[in-house]
N, C-alpha and C positions, 0 to 999 in steps of 0.2 A: 534566541534561536541560534545556537551554535552552528556554524557552517564553514566548510572548507571548500576547495574547488570542486569536489566530487559529491560529497555526501551532506545531507541535511538531517538533523535530529530535531524534532519538535517534542517538547516535554509538556504534558498537560498537568497543571496544578490547580487545586481547588482548596481554598482556605489554607494556603501555604503547605499543602500536602500533595506530593506527586501521586498522580492517579494512573499514569501510563505514558507511553511515548510512541512515536512513529519515526521510522528511519527510512529515507528514500534518496534516490539520485535521479538526475535528469540525464537521459541517454539519447544520443543521436544514432539511430540504427541505420546502417548502410543498406542499400538495396541488395537483393539476392535474386537468383533466378525465380524464386517463388514469391517474393514480396517487394513492394516498393519501399524506398527509404522513408523513415518516419522518426518523429521525436516523441519520446516516451518518458513519463515519470514512473520509475520503477520503485515500488514499495518493497523494501527488503524485510522489514519487520514492523508489525503493529502489535503492541502489547499493552494490556490493561491489567492492573493488579487484580488478582482473582476476587478479592472482596469487593471490588468496585465495578465488576462486570455487570452488564445489563442496566446501566444507569445513564447511558447516552454518551459516555466519554469516548468510546471508539468512533461513534458517529460524528462527534465534534471534531476529532482529529482528522477523519476522512473528509469532512466538509472543508476544513482549513487547507488540507492537502489539495483538494479540488480547486480552491481559490488560487493557490500557488500555480497549479497546472494551467489554469486559464491565463494567469498573468505571464507565465513563461511560454505561452502559445504552444503547448504540447498537443500532440494528436490524440493521445490516450494515456490512461493510467493502467499499469500492469502490475500484477502481483501473483504470488502463489501461496498456498496454504497446505497444511497436512491433510491428506485425504480423509482421515478420521475426525477432523475438526468440523463436525456438522453445523455448529453454530456459526462458524466463519462462512461456510458454504451458503447457508441460509441468508446471512447478513449481506453478503456480496450480491446474491441473486436479487434480494429486495432492493438493492441500490443499483440495479441495472448492469452489473458486471456479467459478461457472457463467458461461459466455459469455451476456451479456444483449443486447448490441447491437454493431454494428460501425460504425465511423466511416470514411467515404470522402471523398476530395477529388479535384478535377480542376483542374489548373493551366491557366490561360488566358493 
């Protein structure tokens, strides 16, 4: 589990073959006029090799990440995904993630 002060990468291997990875960091979010301070495990990226998807590897990485979140005493796990990634949306909903906000942009 390579780790530096900020980022953690977990690489999932099966039979000496890399199947995917998760990349996250633990953040201490300060309070704002709209939110109390909190500690978050922010997932920057979760990727499973295309040929290995739907085999439980993503779930295994998320379960390990959740164990780390508990041991680090974080308040929540946060992440984002591309809006057209319906399989990600469905997977996170099935794992009790709640949609909190949406990000939009306009090209000029």
